[in-house]
N, C-alpha and C positions, 0 to 999 in steps of 0.2 A: 504494500500500500504506500502511495506517495514516492515510489521509486526505490524502496529498500534503503541500502546504505548510501545511495545517491542523495537521499534527503538530508543526511548528515552534512554533506558538502554545502547544501543550501543553508543549513543552520549555522555552519562555521562562518560562511561569508556574511550572513546577516547579523551574527553576533559582532563581527568586526565593523561593519559599515552602519549598523543600526543600534545594536545593543550597547556597545561601549560608548558611543557618542551620547546617547540618551541618558545613560547612567551618569556620564560626566556632567551633563546639563542639570539633572535633578540633584545629584549630590553636591555638585559645585555651587548651585544656587544656595543650598543650605549652608555650606561652609563659608562662602563669600558673604552672604547676607546675615548669617547668624540669627535667623528668625524663623518662625513657623510660616507655613504657606499663606495663611490668612492675613498675616501682617506684611509678609515679604512682597507679594505680587502687586499690591496697590502702589508700592514705592518703586518697584522695578519697571512696571508698565501700567499706568493708571487705567488703560483700556481693559486690563485683566483684573480689575479690583474684585470681581466676584469669583475669580478662579479658585481661591482658597476655600470659599464656602461650597463651591461645586465639588471639590475634592473631599471636603468633610462629609457632604451628603452621600457621595459614592462610597466613602469609607464606612458609613453607617450601614448602608444596604449590603455592602460586601461582607461586613462583619456578621450581620444577621445570617446571611446565606452560608458563610464559612463555618460558623458555630453549629449550624444545623448538620453539616457534613461531619463535623467532629463528634457530635452526639451519636451519630451512627457508628463511627469508629470505636467509640467507647463501648457500645453494645457488642461489637465484634471482638474487641479485646476480652470482654467478660465471657462471651460464649466460646472463645477459643480455649478457655481453660478446662472445658469438658474433656472426658476421656476420648470422645470421638467428635470430630467437627460436625455440628448439627446440620450444616448445609450440604454435606456430602451425599446423604440419602434422605432428603427431606420428603416426608409423606410418600415414600417409595418412588419418588422421581429419581432420574439418573442424569448424569452429565451436566451440561450447562443449564438445563431446565431446572434441575434441583436447586442450584445456587440462586437462580433467578426467582423461583417461587419462594425460597426462604427469605430473600431480601425484600421482595414486595409484599409477602404475606406475613411472615413471622416478625420481622423487624419493623416494617413501616405500616403494615395493614392498609395498603394503598386502596383508596376508594376508586370507583369507576370513572370519576371525573372531578374536575376542579370545583364544580358547583356543589358537589356532595362533600360537605365539610367533615362529617363523621364526628368521632369523639377524640378527646385528648388522650394520648397514650402515656401511661405513667412511666414506663421504661424510658421513653424518649425524653420525657421531662427530666428524669434523673440524669440521663446522659448530657442533656443541655446544661443542667445545673453544675455538673462536674466540670464541663468545659469552661463556663464562665467563672466558676470558682477558681480554676487553675489560672486563668488569665488575671483575675483580680489579685490572687495571691502573689503572682509573679511581679506585678507592677506596684501594688500597694505596699509590699514589704520593702520596697526600695530598689532602685536600679542596680545597686551593688549586688544584691542577692539575685536579681534577674541575670546579671552578667555571669555569676557563678553557675547558674542553671544552664546558660548557653555553653559553657565549657564542657558540660556533660551532654547536652542535647545534640550539638553539632557533630561530635565524633560518633555518637550513637547512630545518627541517620546515615552517615557514610559507612559505618561498620555493618549495619543491617543491609544496606544496598550491596555491599561487597559480598556478604554471606549469601544473599539471594542470587547474586550473579554467579558465584562459584557453583551453587547448587543447580542453577539453571543451565550453565554450560555443560554439566554432566549429562544433560538431556539432549545434547546436540545430535541432530539427525539430518537426513537429507532434506526433510521439510524445512528445518531451520535454515539450512544453507540456501535453499531457494528463496526463503522469506527475506534474508539479509542481503542477498546478491543484488548489486546495484543495477538499476535500470537507467542508464545514462540518458535515454531518450526523454525521461521525465523532466530533465533540466530545461527542456523547451516548453514545458507546460506551465502556464502562468499560475494555475491553481495550486501547484506544488510550492511555488515560491511564496504565494500568499499564505498557505498553511504554515510554512516555515517562519514567515514574518510574524504571524499571530502567535505562534509558539514561543518565539524569542521574546516578544513583547510581554506576553502574559506570564511566562515563566520567570521573568525578572521582576514581576509585580510592579511594573511601571505605571505611572499616571495617577496613583492614589495619593501622592505627596509624602509617602513614608520615608523615602530616601532624602527628600528635602528637609523634613522635620528632624530626622535623626542626624543627618550630616551637620546640622547647625550646632552640634555639640562636639564635633571633632576638634582635635588640636589644631591650632591656627595653621601649622605648616604640614598637615597631613598630606601625603602624596596621593592625590586623588586619581591620577592616571594609573598608578600601580594598583590601587584598590579597585578601580573600575575593571581593569584587565583581570584581576584575580576573581572578582565576583562573577564575571561572565564565564571565566574558565571553569570555576567550580560548578556553576549551573549547567554548563555544557557536559562536563564529565559525569555529574550525577544523572543528568537526563539520558545520556548514552547507556549508563549502567542499567537504569530501570527499563529502557527500551529493549535491551538485550534480554533482560529477565522476562519481559512480556512476550517477546518473540519465542524464546525457548519454551515457555509454558504453553503458548497458544498455537504453535505451528502445526502440531498434529491435529488439533481440533479444527483448524482451518482446512487442512488437507482432507479431513473426513466429513466436511460440510456440517459440523456440529456447532460452528461458531454462530452466535446470534446475529441477525441482520438488523434488528431494531435497537441498536445501541443509542442511548440518549445522552451521551456525553461522559465526562469524567467519573461521576458517581457510579454509573453502570459498570465502567471498566474496573474501578477499584473494588466495588463490593459484590460484583457478579463474576466478571471474567477472571480477575486475580484470585478470588475466593475459590472458584472451580479449579484453577490450576494448582493452587497450593494444597487443596484437599486431596488431589491425586498423588501427591508426593508421599514417600515414606516419612514418618514423623512430621506429618503436615501440621500438627498442632503447634510445634515449635516455630516453624516458618510462618504460620499464620499469625501467631502472637507477635512475633518480631515485626512482621509487615505492618500490622495495624497500630502497633506502638509507634513505629516510624511515621505513619500517616498522622497520628495525633501530634507528635512533636513538630512535624512540618507545619501543620495547621495552626498550632499554638504560636509558632514563630511568626506566621503571617498575621494572626490576630494582634499580636503585640505591636506590630508596626502600625496597623490601622487604628487601634485604640489610642495609641500615642498621638496620632494626627487629630483625632476627635478631642481628646483631653486638652492638648496644647491650644487648639482653636478656641475651646470653651474658656480656658484660663486667660487667653489673650484679651478677651472681650468682657471678662469679669475680674478685674484686677484685685478686688477684695478677697478673692479666693486663692491668691498666689501662694499663701502659706499652708493651704489645705489640699495639696495635690493628691494625697492618699485617699481621703474621703471622696473627693471628686471622682477619682478613678473607679472606686468601688461603686459609687452611685451610677456612673455611666454603664458599668457592667450589669448592674441590677436592672436598669431601664431596658437595656438591649436584650437581656434575658426575658423580661416580660413581653417585649414587643415580638420576640421570636417564638413565643408559645404557640401561635397558630401553626407553625411549621412542625409541631409535634402531633398535629391532628392527622387523620387519615388522608386528608388532602395536602399534607405537608410536602410530599414529594413533588406534586404538581406546582405548588407555590415556590419551592426551591428552584425548580427548573425555570420558572417564569422570572424570578429575581435574577438568577445568575445569567440568563440569556439576554435579558433586556438591559439591565442596569450596570453590569460590569463588562460591557463589550465595547462598543464604539465610543462611549463617553471618555474612557481612559485614554484612548488613542488621541482624541480631540484635546485633552489636557496636555499631553506631551507635545503635540503639534503647536499649541499655543505657547508653551514654554520655549520651545526651540525658536519659533518666530520672534518672540520677545527678545531673546538673547541676540539673535542675528540682526534684527532690524530696528530694535529699540535701544538696547543697551550697547550693542556693538560687538560683533563676534571676535574681532581682533583684540579688542580691549578685554573681553571676557577670557579668552585663551591666555593672554598675557598675564592676567591676574591669577589664573589657575597655575600657570608656570611659576609665578612669583611665590605663591603660598606653598607650592609643592617643592620649591627649591630645585627646579629642573630647568634646563635650557634646551630649547628646540632650535634646530636649524631652520633657515629661511624656507627651504623647500618643504619641510615637515609642517611648518606653520601655514604655508600656502595650501597644502592638501587639507589640513584641518579646517581652514576657513571655507574652502570649497565644500567640504563635507557638511559643515554646519549650515551654510547658506543655501545649498541646493540639494545635496544628496539625501540628508536626513529628512528635511521637510517634504521632498517629493515622495520618498518611501512612506512616510507617515500619511501623506494625503492619499496615496494609493490604498494603503491598509484601511484608512478611514472609510474610503468609498466602498471597498469590498465588504468591510464589516457592516457598514450601514445597509448595504444591499442585501447581505445575508440575513440581517436582523428583520428585514421586511418580510421574509418568508421563513419563519422559524420552524424547527421540527416540532411535531405535536406530541412527542413522547409516547406515553401509554395510550392516551385518547386525545382527540382533537380538542384544542382549547376553544371555549365559546368566544363570541365576538367581544363581550364585555371584558373578558380576561386579557385579550390582546390589547384592548384600549387602555386598561390599567397598566399593562407592561410598557406601552409607548409613553404613558404619562410619567412613569418612573424613569424611563430612559431619557426623556426630554427635559425633565426637571432641572438637571444641572445646567442645561443651556439657558434656562430662565434666570438662574443665578448669575451666569456670565453676562447676559444681556442687561439685567437689572443693575448690576454693578457698574457696567460701562455707562449706562444712561444716567445714573445718579452722579457719577463722577463728572460727566460732561455738564450736567446742570450746575454742579458746584463750580466748575471752571467758568461757566457762562455768567455767573454773578459778578465776576471781576474782569473777564476778558471778552473779546469779540468771538463770534462763532468760529472764524478761521483759526484764531489763536487757540481757542479751546480744543479744536480738532487736533492741532499740532501738539498741544500739551498732553493729550491722551496717549501719544506715542513716545513721550520723553520720560525717562526715569526721574525721580525726585532728585533735585540737585544736591541737597544736603546729604541724602542717602548715598548718592554716587561719590561725592567727595569723601564721605566717611569710609566707604569701602576702599577707595584708592589710598587713603592715608593709613588705614589700619593694616594694610598688607606689607608695609615696610617696617613694621615693628613686631615684636614677639608677644605683644599683649593678646589677651584672650577675653572676649566678652562673655558675660553671664548669659545663659540661654534658657530656653523653655524648660528643658529637662534638667534635673539635678545630675543626671548621668545618662549618656546615650547608649543605645543599643540598636544595631541593625538587625531587623527581623523580617526577612523576605521569604518568598515561597520555597527557595532551595536552601534555606537554613544558613544564610550568611549572617553571622552575628559579630558585632564589634563592641567591645566593652570598654568603658571608660571609668576610672576610679571615681568615687563619689566626691562631690564638691559640697562643702558646707555653705549654703546660701539661704538667706532669710526669706526671699520671695518665692523661690522654687519655680520661677517662670521667666519669660523674656523680660529683662530689666530695661524697659523702654526709656527710663530716665537716662541711662547710659547713652542711648542713641540720641536723645534730644540734646543732651549736654555735649555730645560728641567726645566723650571721654571713655577710655578703655583701661581697665585694671588688669594687671597681669595676674595670672593664676597658674603657677607651675604644676599644680596637680591635674589640670585639665588636659589629659593626654589620652591617646587612643591605642587600642590593641589591634 
């Protein structure tokens, strides 16, 4: 499918020309600006004053959907502890049908349609409570403790992937060789490149503002180029490992036409396809337990990043709560838990597919496109790259600088525009999953999908009206595309010193989909949030303890 190993070549190229540059844009904005997205973007480009709120909205929807998936993994972890995996021979079913019936019947109790809400299922509520409890415990206990958890979680995920890979390679057969053999003719197929581009974009968890918010807590001279390369490299390696595991487990099922044709996305692959493959292995209980523990750790890492975006945005606009970050974090987790309770109903599977398909698809690509265009045509791509080189203590040759400028101004925006168009077109005709969605459900999905665009438009209009009170219409339009002068001067002056500004989080942590965590020792600060007085006074206090791992 998608050309076998030839698809890997597509992903490598797109990691180089799309993944690394966008990671540099998002993480660089955080480290250069030292502020959360909701505060940073109005100063970077007034036209994007609503972008931070759009990211916060998408982070909320994404967190609700992701927590639902993790509640399912909690139940699979619990049920993997039985003497025999219950989905191996569920109600005398065999093969892939057995794991599918177990997932939709025993775990989810899926109703026949989205309009049939059904009852709230206690086991899913418990799984959801455990998920949000883990997130709240990690963040409310302090980022130092969260960082210690990351030292454990990151090696575990790669260790489990390595164990599954070794076990999968022992199943190598002719069918596996045929599945991984490259089909070079697929490189001329635009849909293969689009699939690779979407995979690269969403695997790096771009567009949600997590990298921007988290990087605002890096050490002032952190080498962003090195970190961007390492992040993309680790994502690629982990993805290749899990792809090989998937192929080794499923090649024989595909060859015997036992593979399901109505796959409805990632959840179906994780909880049906992988479950069936692991159940067929000797000592499948051990591998299944390891697999779903890894899924839980990966998901928790993703939730940590999105919750930090939500909390930092909330604290930025309620300064009175600066010193109460822990209670605010717990409150956010409780509210999101309550909002996510409908996903524990018998219609929860349909709701989750609706949320994930409409709300966390093309809007995220739009956010990254807006950030890239703001850097290139508002702030200045050469100026931005020079500041990244300055804070990273690296020197680039003129030819390298020219290539980066061309990439930022043309290559990355064009690729993102193509991905945005294809993603938007694909969203207009979504898969119907188990049963077709009613018209009202699709209308709700489009409402959720277009809500972030409303924030973007409202922010631009309000900022324009604010400029019109003191400037002419033409001058107001020009000001929408110019960064705040004091903000730009502060950035330029701060990069030539070793000072480090207090930021939103008392300690940073990078938590993205493929488990890239960066821990910074704790800082004793009284406000616990972006110290806007430092920005207003244009003063920067040195903090030798603010360093990154």
